[in-house]
C-alpha positions in Angstrom: -90.0 15.8 12.7 -87.9 16.5 9.5 -84.3 15.5 9.9 -81.3 14.6 7.8 -77.7 15.3 6.7 -77.0 18.0 4.3 -74.8 17.2 1.3 -73.6 19.4 -1.6 -72.8 18.5 -5.2 -69.3 19.4 -6.4 -71.1 21.2 -9.2 -74.8 21.5 -10.1 -76.4 18.7 -12.0 -77.4 19.2 -15.6 -81.0 18.3 -15.0 -83.4 17.7 -12.1 -83.6 14.1 -10.7 -85.8 11.5 -12.4 -87.2 8.2 -11.3 -84.7 5.4 -11.4 -84.9 1.7 -10.9 -82.3 -1.0 -11.7 -81.6 -4.6 -10.9 -78.9 -3.8 -8.4 -81.5 -2.8 -5.8 -81.1 0.9 -6.2 -84.3 3.0 -6.7 -85.2 6.7 -6.7 -88.7 7.9 -6.5 -89.4 11.6 -7.3 -92.7 12.2 -5.7 -92.9 16.0 -6.2 -91.1 18.7 -8.3 -91.9 22.3 -7.5 -90.4 25.0 -9.8 -90.1 28.7 -8.8 -89.9 30.5 -12.1 -89.1 33.9 -10.5 -85.7 32.7 -9.4 -85.1 29.5 -11.4 -85.4 27.3 -8.3 -86.5 23.7 -8.6 -87.3 21.8 -5.3 -87.8 18.0 -5.5 -88.7 15.4 -2.9 -89.2 11.7 -2.7 -87.8 8.4 -1.6 -84.5 6.7 -2.2 -83.8 2.9 -1.7 -80.8 0.8 -2.0 -78.9 -2.2 -0.6 -76.3 -1.4 2.2 -73.7 -3.7 3.8 -74.4 -5.0 7.3 -72.6 -7.4 9.7 -74.8 -10.2 11.0 -73.8 -12.2 14.0 -75.0 -15.8 14.6 -74.6 -17.8 17.8 -73.6 -21.4 17.2 -73.9 -24.2 19.8 -71.4 -27.1 19.6 -72.1 -29.3 22.5 -71.3 -27.2 25.6 -69.3 -24.7 23.6 -70.8 -21.4 22.3 -69.3 -19.8 19.3 -70.2 -16.7 17.3 -70.0 -16.3 13.6 -70.0 -12.9 11.9 -70.8 -12.6 8.2 -71.3 -9.7 5.8 -74.8 -9.4 4.3 -76.8 -6.7 2.5 -80.0 -5.2 3.6 -82.4 -3.0 1.6 -83.2 0.3 3.2 -85.1 3.5 2.2 -85.0 7.1 3.1 -86.9 10.3 2.4 -85.1 13.2 0.7 -85.5 16.8 -0.5 -83.1 18.4 -3.0 -82.2 21.1 -5.4 -79.6 19.4 -7.6 -79.6 21.6 -10.7 -79.5 24.9 -8.9 -77.6 25.3 -5.6 -76.8 21.6 -5.8 -77.8 20.2 -2.4 -79.5 17.2 -1.0 -81.0 16.6 2.5 -81.5 13.0 3.4 -81.1 10.7 6.4 -77.6 9.3 6.4 -78.0 5.7 7.8 -75.1 3.5 6.7 -71.4 4.0 5.9 -70.2 3.0 2.5 -67.2 1.2 3.7 -65.0 3.0 1.2 -62.9 6.1 2.1 -63.4 7.7 -1.3 -67.2 7.2 -1.3 -69.8 9.2 0.8 -72.1 7.3 3.1 -75.5 6.0 2.0 -77.7 7.4 0.5 -75.3 10.0 -0.9 -73.2 7.4 -2.7 -76.3 6.4 -4.7 -77.3 10.0 -5.3 -74.0 10.6 -6.9 -75.0 8.0 -9.5 -78.4 9.4 -10.0 -77.4 13.1 -10.2 -74.0 12.7 -11.9 -71.6 15.0 -10.1 -69.7 14.0 -7.0 -71.5 14.5 -3.7 -70.1 15.1 -0.2 -71.6 15.8 3.2 -70.7 19.2 4.5 -70.2 21.1 7.7 -72.6 23.7 9.0 -71.8 26.9 10.9 -74.5 27.2 13.7 -73.1 30.5 15.0 -73.5 32.0 11.5 -77.1 30.8 11.3 -77.9 32.5 14.7 -76.3 35.7 13.7 -78.2 35.8 10.4 -81.5 35.5 12.4 -80.4 38.3 14.7 -79.2 40.6 11.9 -82.4 40.1 9.9 -84.3 41.4 13.0 -86.4 38.3 13.3 -88.1 37.1 16.5 -86.0 34.2 17.8 -85.5 32.3 21.0 -82.7 29.8 22.0 -83.3 26.4 23.7 -79.8 24.8 23.5 -76.3 25.9 22.9 -73.3 23.5 22.5 -69.8 24.8 22.3 -66.4 23.2 22.2 -63.8 25.0 24.3 -61.1 22.6 23.5 -60.7 19.1 22.0 -61.7 17.4 25.3 -64.3 19.8 26.7 -67.7 20.4 25.2 -70.4 22.4 27.1 -74.1 22.1 26.6 -76.4 24.8 27.9 -80.2 24.2 28.1 -83.2 26.4 29.0 -82.3 29.6 30.9 -78.6 28.9 30.5 -78.8 28.9 26.7 -78.2 32.6 26.2 -78.4 34.4 22.9 -74.9 35.8 23.5 -73.6 32.2 23.7 -75.6 31.0 20.7 -73.9 33.5 18.4 -70.6 31.6 19.2 -72.1 28.1 19.1 -69.5 26.1 17.2 -71.0 22.6 17.8 -74.8 23.0 17.7 -77.7 25.2 18.5 -81.5 24.6 19.0 -83.8 27.6 18.5 -87.1 28.9 17.2 -87.1 31.6 14.6 -90.0 33.5 12.8 -89.2 33.0 9.1 -91.6 33.9 6.3 -94.6 34.2 8.7 -93.8 30.7 10.0 -92.3 29.7 13.4 -89.5 27.2 12.6 -88.2 25.2 15.6 -85.0 23.4 14.7 -81.6 22.1 15.7 -78.4 22.6 13.7 -75.1 20.8 14.2 -71.7 21.6 12.7 -71.6 18.0 11.5 -74.1 18.9 8.8 -77.2 17.5 10.7 -80.4 19.5 10.5 -83.7 18.6 12.3 -86.9 20.6 12.3 -89.6 19.9 14.9 -92.0 22.7 13.9 -93.8 22.9 11.6 -94.2 19.1 12.1 -95.5 18.8 8.5 -93.4 21.2 6.5 -94.3 20.9 2.8 -91.3 20.0 0.6 -91.4 23.3 -1.3 -91.3 25.3 2.0 -88.6 23.1 3.4 -86.6 23.5 0.2 -87.0 27.3 0.3 -85.8 27.4 3.9 -82.8 25.3 3.1 -82.0 27.3 0.0 -82.2 30.7 1.9 -81.0 29.8 5.4 -79.0 26.6 5.5 -77.0 26.5 2.2 -75.4 29.9 3.0 -73.9 28.5 6.3 -72.6 25.3 4.7 -68.9 24.7 4.1 -66.5 21.9 3.1 -64.0 23.2 5.7 -63.9 20.6 8.5 -62.1 23.1 10.7 -64.2 26.2 10.2 -63.6 28.7 13.1 -66.1 31.0 14.7 -65.6 34.5 13.2 -65.5 37.7 15.3 -69.1 38.8 16.0 -69.6 42.5 15.2 -73.1 42.4 16.6 -72.2 41.0 20.0 -73.3 44.0 22.0 -76.8 43.8 20.6 -77.2 40.1 21.7 -75.8 40.9 25.1 -78.6 43.6 25.6 -81.2 41.0 24.5 -79.9 38.5 27.1 -80.2 41.2 29.8 -83.7 42.2 28.8 -82.7 45.8 28.1 -83.9 47.8 25.2 -81.4 47.8 22.3 
């Protein structure tokens, strides 16, 4: 499975990413760089490693008394990534640790901001817009899960037969579906938090994954934490599909 948090650069980097190693424990390995000359698109992929803060708890025995001691330590972690930093300016990587600083994004994006140069921030995604784009492109698509927030204290999750296409087009929290894109069945889940996971194809080549993110995911990304579901002009078409009737 391919999974991670999408983040955008405040502005495109001047150049693609390069290998980086230093004595602070930070490291960036660029394993593959694929350039599409037709539309000036460069997709890169590799590994990023760094040291992250972690709390460690020790249990101390003093006679019959048990005490605990918490101390701050650092641990070296690594994550896979795929990115287009000098074009659309995006990075997909597994967000594993908080930076501990309000002004700094979580790891590994705080390290990427040093490697790429421009400021980087995780973004929100609009699941409902992704669904409508699949519908409006007349693709073959099916829905497995729809998550919606009716108010601040009430979130509904519909699975299987209850996950209707008409509900998916208004999914403001998350949606899981399969769509037929570029002769490939892509089975994925998208959350408004910016999280993206792809189950099928299980081994999606970085250049194909990068192309999918470039065409389908970046257009539904936003820095607006309170993005609202827009009015759906194609709602009637989706309702017909739910009923099984011919559009």
